[in-house]
C-alpha positions as CSV (number, residue, x, y, z in Angstrom):
1,M,73.6,64.3,60.8
2,A,72.6,60.6,62.0
3,D,69.9,58.8,59.5
4,Q,67.3,57.9,61.9
5,P,65.0,55.4,61.5
6,V,61.2,56.4,60.4
7,E,59.2,56.1,63.0
8,A,55.2,55.1,61.4
9,R,52.4,53.0,63.3
10,C,53.0,49.1,63.6
11,D,51.0,47.3,61.2
12,H,50.2,44.7,63.9
13,C,50.4,46.6,67.2
14,E,49.1,49.9,65.7
15,Q,52.1,51.6,68.0
16,L,54.4,55.0,67.2
17,R,58.2,52.6,66.2
18,P,60.3,51.9,64.0
19,L,59.4,49.9,61.5
20,F,60.6,46.5,59.1
21,L,58.7,45.3,56.2
22,Y,58.3,41.8,56.7
23,E,59.7,39.5,54.4
24,P,58.6,35.3,54.9
25,D,61.9,33.2,55.0
26,H,60.1,30.3,54.1
27,N,61.4,27.6,51.5
28,V,60.4,27.4,48.2
29,H,57.2,25.8,47.3
30,L,57.7,22.2,46.4
31,I,54.2,22.4,45.3
32,P,51.5,25.0,43.6
33,V,49.8,25.2,47.1
34,P,50.0,29.3,47.8
35,C,50.8,29.4,51.7
36,E,49.7,32.5,53.9
37,W,52.2,34.7,53.4
38,C,52.4,34.2,49.9
39,E,48.9,35.2,49.7
40,R,48.5,38.6,51.1
41,D,48.3,41.3,48.9
42,K,50.9,43.9,50.7
43,Q,53.5,42.6,53.6
44,P,53.0,44.6,57.0
45,L,55.4,47.0,58.4
46,L,56.0,45.9,61.8
47,C,57.7,46.5,65.0
48,V,61.1,44.7,66.3
49,R,58.7,43.0,69.0
50,C,55.7,42.5,66.1
51,Y,58.1,41.2,63.8
52,S,60.1,38.9,66.2
53,A,56.8,37.1,67.1
54,E,55.8,36.7,62.9
55,R,59.3,35.5,62.5
56,E,58.8,32.8,65.0
57,R,54.7,31.8,63.7
58,E,56.1,31.2,60.7
59,E,58.8,29.6,61.6
60,N,56.6,27.0,63.5
61,A,53.8,26.8,61.8
62,P,52.8,23.1,60.5
63,M,53.3,21.9,56.9
64,S,50.0,21.0,55.6
65,A,49.3,17.8,54.1
66,D,50.0,18.7,50.5
67,E,53.1,19.7,51.9
68,E,54.2,16.5,53.9
69,A,53.1,14.4,51.0
70,A,55.3,16.4,48.5
71,T,58.4,16.6,50.9
72,A,57.9,13.0,51.5
73,F,57.5,12.3,47.8
74,F,60.6,14.1,46.7
75,I,63.2,12.7,50.3
76,R,62.1,9.1,48.4
77,V,63.0,10.3,44.7
78,S,66.0,11.7,46.6
79,R,67.1,8.6,47.9
80,N,66.1,6.4,44.9
81,N,68.8,8.7,43.4
82,A,71.1,8.2,45.5
83,R,71.0,4.7,45.3
84,I,70.8,4.5,41.0
85,I,74.1,7.2,41.4
86,A,75.8,4.6,43.7
87,Q,75.0,1.8,41.3
88,Q,76.0,3.3,38.2
89,E,79.6,4.2,40.0
90,A,80.0,0.5,41.6
91,D,78.9,-1.1,37.8
92,K,82.0,1.7,35.5
93,A,84.4,0.6,38.5
94,A,83.6,-2.4,38.1
95,C,83.5,-2.3,34.3
96,E,86.9,-0.7,34.9
97,A,88.6,-3.3,36.8
98,I,87.3,-5.8,34.2
99,A,89.0,-3.9,31.2
100,R,92.0,-3.4,33.7
101,A,92.1,-7.6,33.9
102,T,91.9,-8.2,30.7
103,E,94.5,-6.0,29.1
104,Q,96.4,-7.0,31.6
105,A,96.1,-11.0,31.1
106,E,96.4,-10.1,27.2
107,G,99.7,-8.5,28.2
108,S,100.7,-11.2,30.0
109,T,100.1,-14.1,26.6
110,S,101.6,-11.7,24.4
């Protein structure tokens, strides 16, 4: 006996079809700003057509001003951290080069 998909009324179009639980696939929230998908008490059961439409709507939803500001801040912090790490690596390489040169100079004078 083959498993048949469960059919019920779609929460969106209300047609009798095989349904899927819509679970948002949005990014982790960087700031405590609730989004439309997280604020729902219950995620809807949707047919394939409505599921695809909801997914597309979610993917194309614009960021709020707070989310844009937080994203810009984290990008600036990330770039600054990369510069700091690069400078630390350059400083370490310079110190190692000085140490090698000093050892060579001390070894050649003995």
